[in-house]
C-alpha positions in Angstrom: 42.8 18.0 -15.4 41.5 17.8 -11.8 40.0 21.3 -12.0 41.3 21.8 -8.5 43.8 24.4 -7.3 45.3 24.9 -3.8 45.4 28.6 -2.8 47.8 29.6 -0.1 47.0 33.0 1.4 49.8 34.9 3.1 48.5 38.5 3.4 50.0 41.4 1.5 48.1 44.2 -0.2 46.0 41.6 -2.1 44.8 40.4 1.4 44.3 44.0 2.7 41.5 46.5 2.8 41.5 50.3 2.4 41.0 52.2 5.7 40.8 55.9 4.8 44.3 56.9 3.6 45.8 53.7 5.1 46.0 50.1 4.0 46.0 47.2 6.5 45.4 43.5 6.6 42.0 41.8 6.5 41.4 39.2 9.1 39.1 36.8 7.2 38.1 33.2 7.4 36.5 33.3 3.9 38.5 34.8 1.1 37.3 38.1 -0.4 39.5 37.3 -3.4 37.7 34.1 -4.2 34.3 35.7 -3.7 35.2 38.4 -6.3 36.7 35.8 -8.6 33.7 33.5 -8.5 31.4 36.5 -9.1 33.3 37.6 -12.2 34.3 34.4 -13.8 32.1 31.4 -14.8 34.5 28.7 -13.7 34.2 25.1 -12.6 37.6 25.2 -10.7 37.5 24.1 -7.1 39.7 25.9 -4.6 41.1 24.6 -1.3 42.4 27.4 1.0 45.4 27.4 3.3 46.5 30.3 5.6 49.9 29.7 7.1 50.3 33.4 7.9 48.8 36.8 7.4 51.5 39.5 7.1 52.5 42.6 5.2 55.4 41.3 3.1 57.8 44.1 4.1 57.7 42.6 7.6 58.6 39.0 6.5 61.1 37.1 8.6 63.0 33.9 7.8 60.6 32.0 10.0 57.7 33.3 7.9 59.3 32.1 4.7 59.9 28.8 6.3 56.2 28.6 7.2 55.2 29.3 3.6 57.7 26.8 2.3 56.4 24.1 4.8 52.9 24.8 3.6 53.8 24.1 0.0 55.7 21.0 1.0 52.6 19.8 2.9 50.3 20.0 -0.1 49.5 16.7 -1.7 50.6 17.6 -5.3 48.6 14.7 -6.8 45.4 16.3 -5.7 45.8 19.6 -7.6 46.5 21.0 -11.0 48.6 23.7 -9.4 49.2 26.0 -6.4 48.5 29.8 -6.2 50.3 31.8 -3.5 49.0 35.3 -2.7 51.8 37.6 -1.6 52.6 41.3 -1.0 54.3 43.2 -3.8 57.1 44.8 -1.7 59.1 41.5 -1.3 57.4 39.5 -4.0 60.6 39.4 -6.0 62.7 37.9 -3.3 60.2 35.2 -2.3 59.5 34.3 -5.9 63.2 33.9 -6.6 63.7 31.9 -3.4 60.8 29.5 -4.1 62.1 29.0 -7.6 65.2 27.5 -6.1 63.9 25.5 -3.2 61.0 24.1 -5.3 62.9 23.9 -8.6 61.9 20.3 -9.0 58.1 20.6 -8.2 56.0 18.8 -10.7 52.9 21.1 -10.7 52.9 24.9 -11.4 53.2 27.2 -8.4 52.1 30.8 -9.3 52.6 33.9 -7.1 49.8 36.5 -7.3 49.9 40.0 -6.0 48.2 43.4 -6.3 49.4 47.0 -6.1 46.1 48.1 -4.5 43.7 46.4 -2.1 40.8 44.5 -3.8 38.3 47.1 -2.6 40.2 49.7 -4.6 38.9 50.1 -8.2 42.5 50.3 -9.4 43.4 46.9 -8.2 44.3 44.1 -10.6 44.5 41.5 -8.0 41.4 39.5 -9.2 42.7 39.7 -12.8 46.2 38.5 -11.7 44.5 35.6 -9.9 42.3 34.7 -12.8 45.2 34.7 -15.2 47.2 32.5 -12.8 44.2 30.0 -13.0 44.3 30.3 -16.8 48.0 29.6 -16.9 47.7 26.6 -14.6 45.0 25.1 -16.7 47.0 25.7 -19.9 50.2 23.8 -19.0 51.3 20.3 -18.1 54.6 21.0 -16.4 55.8 22.2 -13.0 57.9 25.1 -11.7 57.5 28.4 -10.0 56.0 31.4 -11.8 54.5 34.9 -11.2 51.3 36.3 -12.7 51.4 40.1 -12.8 49.7 42.8 -14.8 51.5 46.1 -15.2 49.4 49.2 -15.9 48.2 49.3 -19.5 49.7 45.9 -20.4 48.5 42.4 -20.7 49.1 40.1 -17.7 52.6 38.7 -18.0 53.6 35.3 -16.7 57.2 35.3 -15.4 59.6 32.6 -14.5 60.0 33.3 -10.8 63.8 32.8 -11.2 64.0 35.8 -13.6 61.8 38.3 -11.8 63.6 41.5 -10.9 62.8 44.2 -8.4 59.7 46.3 -9.0 60.1 49.6 -10.8 60.4 52.5 -8.3 57.2 54.2 -7.4 55.0 52.6 -10.1 55.5 49.1 -8.8 55.7 47.5 -12.2 57.2 44.0 -12.3 59.4 42.6 -15.2 61.8 39.8 -15.9 65.5 40.4 -16.5 66.0 41.7 -20.0 62.2 42.2 -20.1 62.1 38.6 -21.1 58.7 37.4 -19.7 57.8 33.7 -20.2 54.4 34.4 -21.7 51.2 36.5 -21.3 47.5 36.0 -21.0 45.4 37.6 -23.7 41.6 37.4 -23.6 41.7 34.4 -21.3 44.4 32.5 -23.4 48.0 31.9 -22.3 50.5 32.7 -25.1 54.0 31.5 -24.8 56.8 34.1 -25.5 58.9 32.4 -28.2 62.5 33.4 -27.6 65.7 31.4 -27.7 66.5 32.4 -24.1 63.2 31.1 -22.8 62.9 27.4 -21.8 60.7 25.3 -24.0 57.8 23.3 -22.8 59.8 20.2 -23.4 62.6 21.5 -21.2 60.1 22.3 -18.5 58.7 18.8 -18.6 62.1 17.3 -17.9 62.7 16.1 -14.4 65.0 18.5 -12.5 67.3 17.8 -9.6 66.2 19.1 -6.2 68.0 22.1 -4.8 70.3 21.0 -2.0 70.5 24.5 -0.4 67.2 25.0 1.5 68.1 27.1 4.5 68.5 30.9 4.7 71.1 32.9 6.5 70.9 36.7 7.0 74.7 37.3 7.6 75.2 39.3 4.5 75.5 43.0 3.6 74.3 44.4 0.3 75.8 47.4 -1.3 74.5 49.1 -4.5 77.0 50.9 -6.6 76.2 54.6 -7.2 78.2 57.7 -8.0 80.4 59.0 -5.1 79.7 55.9 -3.0 82.1 56.1 0.0 83.2 52.5 0.8 85.0 53.8 3.9 81.7 54.0 5.8 81.4 50.2 5.6 83.5 49.1 8.5 82.6 46.0 10.4 84.0 46.7 13.8 81.2 45.2 16.0 79.3 42.7 13.8 81.0 41.1 10.8 79.0 39.6 8.0 79.9 36.3 6.3 79.6 37.9 2.9 79.2 41.2 1.1 77.3 41.6 -2.1 78.0 44.5 -4.4 75.5 45.3 -7.1 77.5 46.6 -10.1 76.4 49.1 -12.7 74.6 47.6 -15.8 77.9 47.3 -17.6 79.5 45.3 -14.9 81.6 48.1 -13.4 82.2 49.9 -10.1 84.5 52.7 -9.2 88.1 51.5 -9.0 89.9 54.8 -8.7 90.4 57.4 -5.9 90.5 56.5 -2.3 87.2 56.4 -0.4 85.2 55.4 -3.5 87.7 52.8 -4.7 86.1 49.3 -4.6 89.5 47.6 -4.7 90.5 49.2 -1.3 87.2 48.0 0.2 87.8 44.5 -1.3 91.2 44.3 0.4 89.6 45.4 3.7 87.0 42.6 3.4 89.6 40.0 2.4 91.7 40.8 5.5 88.6 40.2 7.6 87.8 36.9 5.9 84.6 38.2 4.3 83.7 36.8 1.0 82.8 39.5 -1.6 80.3 38.7 -4.3 79.8 41.0 -7.4 76.7 40.9 -9.6 75.3 41.0 -12.2 78.0 40.1 -14.7 77.3 39.3 -18.3 79.7 36.5 -19.5 79.3 37.6 -23.1 80.0 41.3 -22.6 83.3 43.1 -23.1 85.1 44.1 -20.0 85.7 47.8 -19.3 89.1 48.9 -18.2 87.9 49.8 -14.8 86.7 46.3 -14.2 89.6 44.3 -15.6 90.7 41.7 -13.0 87.6 42.0 -10.7 86.2 38.7 -11.6 89.5 37.0 -10.7 89.5 38.4 -7.1 85.8 38.3 -6.3 83.1 35.7 -6.3 81.2 36.5 -9.4 77.5 35.9 -10.3 77.4 35.4 -14.1 74.3 35.7 -16.2 71.7 35.9 -13.5 69.9 38.8 -12.0 71.2 40.5 -8.8 68.0 39.4 -7.1 68.7 35.8 -7.9 72.3 36.2 -6.9 71.2 37.5 -3.5 68.9 34.5 -3.1 71.6 32.0 -4.0 74.1 33.6 -1.6 71.7 33.6 1.3 70.8 30.0 0.7 74.5 29.0 0.4 75.3 30.7 3.7 72.4 29.1 5.4 73.0 25.6 4.1 76.8 25.6 4.5 77.4 25.4 0.8 80.0 27.0 -1.3 78.7 30.4 -2.6 80.7 30.0 -5.8 79.3 26.5 -6.5 75.7 27.6 -5.8 76.1 30.6 -8.2 77.1 28.3 -11.0 74.0 26.1 -10.7 71.1 26.5 -13.0 68.3 25.1 -10.9 65.2 26.6 -12.6 66.4 28.4 -15.8 67.8 31.4 -13.9 70.8 31.4 -16.2 70.3 33.5 -19.3 72.9 31.7 -21.3 
């Protein structure tokens, strides 16, 4: 152990302050987060600080993500036990999934840390999330990308970044797909979540191939299935995307009857325009409902990964000139459940 961690600050709520009924970014040379951490925890860990950007995560652009990625690439991994990245909660899920792919072969742990409230708000768990990330890094001897996050009334969970799904509406709680977190920190000790679907420490220690898709492309439209969804409103007369992603219901279904709500009609429309249609998520082990019979034969299908991960893979495939279908089949960092 080197007892040294590189902290990359990027803004977000964890890097903000309360201003009356508003929240906005701090502009600081010295980290308030590290000041609070050092005051609460008797640690001998040394921190180096990097600040590639300072932004509210809802405003993140592809160039911002590239700056963050370049910052990680520029860290001398031999000098540190791990890397902690502070990030806003609003788009934490996407960035975590993205970094789990482009840094799937990293040999030290990279842990994302966020907070639902600014650090000067007594409800904030930002310092605790940071402290538990430190505990996790000190507890393991393998690399990969993870997320340290404490939901209200729970122990701090450590998630595989490749399995993190979107935050719960309003509450902002974060969970892994199937509620299958990688582990948790209890009273300052990391406890691995023993489950046949979780990678073992031995698997995590194995050398992984680098991800060949490293660039993002925004030429995609995302549609979430819901009752009475009118597909006729999706007409690409001025700007045409390269791909359309449709988020299916939990059972892998979407409306395939009627006229305006019929996904099959929309699918034919996209096919005629040369637009690739991707459906997700689809459980390869589940029975197929009558309404969905044949869909996986005529659409590009994301099997056994979250919709969030499927979105990441499609954007990377488009940006890197790769086959979407091929990228969806890969299992770069344990994103596949089966």
